[in-house]
N, C-alpha and C positions, 0 to 999 in steps of 0.2 A: 616476486613474480608479477611478469606482466599482467595487467589487468586484462586483455582478451584471455591468456590462457586462465586465466583462475575463475572466470565468468565460467569457461568450457567445464573445466573441473566441477566447479558447484552446481551447473544447470543440471550436469550429470548423476550426482548427489541424488538431488530434490528429484530428478524423474526416475530413478531405479526405486523409489518407495511405491509399493504395493497399493493399488486401489483402497481395500482395508487401513493399511496405515494412514494412507492421506485422510479418510473419512475421518479415523480416529483422532488424528490431527486437527482437524476443523471443529469437532466437539469440543476439546480441551483447549483451542486458543478462543474459540466463542465465550466460553465459562471464563478463562481467565482474562480475555480484554473487559466482558463485562461486569468483572468486579474491580476494576481499578479505577480509581478516584477520577483521572483523566477521561476515562468515559463517561462515569456517574456526572462528571461538572460540565459534559460536553451536551449541546441540542444540535448544532451541523456538523454533522460528521461523514467524511467523504472515505470510501475505499473500494476498491477496484474488484473485477470479477477475473478470477484465475486460468493462469493459462502456461503450458512450459511447466509443468509442476510444481507452479508457487502453492503455498498452504493456501486453502481453500476460506474466503471468508463473509458466504455468503448465510450461514448462519448469524453471522453477529450481524446483518444487514435486518434478519429476522428479529432480532433482540432488540435494533434501532427502532423499527415500525413498532413492536409491541410494546414501549417504552413511550412512545407520543415524539421521540425524535427525529430528525429529519437527514436523509439519507441520499448521499450524492455521489455520483461517480465520475470517472475523468473520460473526455471525450474528445476527441483529436480535432484542431482544424481543418478545415475543409481548404481554406485557402492558404493559411502559414502554414507549412509542414514540420516547422519546430516548435509550434503552439499546444498547448493543453488546456481546454475550460473543465468544470465541472457543472455538470447537471442533474437536476433534482433525481430520484431512482424510487420508484416503487415499486410493489408487485406487478403492477400493470403495466409498468412502461416497455414501450417496442423496444427492441433490440435488433442491432445489424452489425456484423463484421466489419473492421474497421482495415486501413490497408495493411496491418500487421495479423490480421485474423483473429481478432480480441473483441468481444461481443461489448457491445456501448450502447447507449441511449440513443437513437435516431433523433438527429440536432435538434433541439427549439431553442431558439434564441430567451424564450419565456421563461424556460427554467433552469438558465445558466446562474450561477452563482457567483459574485466575485472572491476568489480566493483567500481575499482578506476575511469574508463572513464566515470562515470555516473557523471551527472551534478545533475539530480533530481531523487530523488526515492518517489514514491508517495504510502503509504504502506496500506495495508489493517491493521485493529484492533479491537479487543473486546470491549475495553475501555480507556478510556485517561484522563487527567486531561489539565487544563491550565497551568500546567510547563511543559509540553511537555512528560512526562512519557506516555507509554504505554502497554497497558497489549495485549498482542497479543494472538495467540491460545495455547501457551504453548510449541509447538516445537521449540521455540530457532532459526529459521531460517535465519532471520533479524539480531536480535541480533548478531549472528555468522561472518554472511555476512558483518557485518559494524561495527566491533568493533575497526576498525583503525580510526573512522569520531572521529575529534576533533569540539565541538561546534562554529558553522558558518562556516565552511569550508563545501568544494564538498566531496563527493555530498551530498545535502541538501537532509535531510530526513524529510516528511513532511507526517502527516498518512491523509486518510479520513475516514470519519466518519458519520454516522446520529449524530443529536444533540443528541438523548435520550441517546449516549453512553457515554456523559458526564458524570464524578465522581467529586466530590470535591477534591478525593486525592485518586490518585493511590500507592498501595503498590509495592514498587518498589524493585530488587535484584540488588546485585553487577554489574552481567553482562548485565541488562539492556541498552541499546543505547538509550541514549535522542533525542528526536526529534527538529528539527526548529520551530515544530508546527503543527497544524491540521487544515485543511478544513473542515467545514459540511456543509452542504445543505445551511446555514445561514451565519456563521461567518468566518473569519480566526485566529485563535487563536494564536498568535506568542509566543513563549515561551521565 
């Protein structure tokens, strides 16, 4: 199936979830992520703020802060439209909507971390398979930012998703960066 068609179908699936289902999934995924060794062993953790029906990771941010770990969010570059940075995120961070309408920290170069210093990146996705293949929204931001990552090395790339986003096989392109695994509200699929 063509990636654009698959993206549309999977976005419709996750957007069909009710607010109650979304909130229950957010609680379940936060508990499941926090119980994993990759989370326990990580100090600098990046995640995202949910949009378009993505699974909500804000409770994971709360756990990061409670444990004294450092949290980061993606921030789109204002000059290079294909580049993404990661900036420190706290409960007091000022947010503004980026060009896609997604909240992100107001850019502060002093709070940006080189991606190589992240231990764990919890990534949004549109679809995934058990082999660690990810179908994103099509912008390629994560693939470009983490093109240097070798399998099993830090930063560990873990997708977050609803179980309904799982596919038997995701079509892969040469630039796609594989994940270490995917955590849904039900299970951790390690690739």
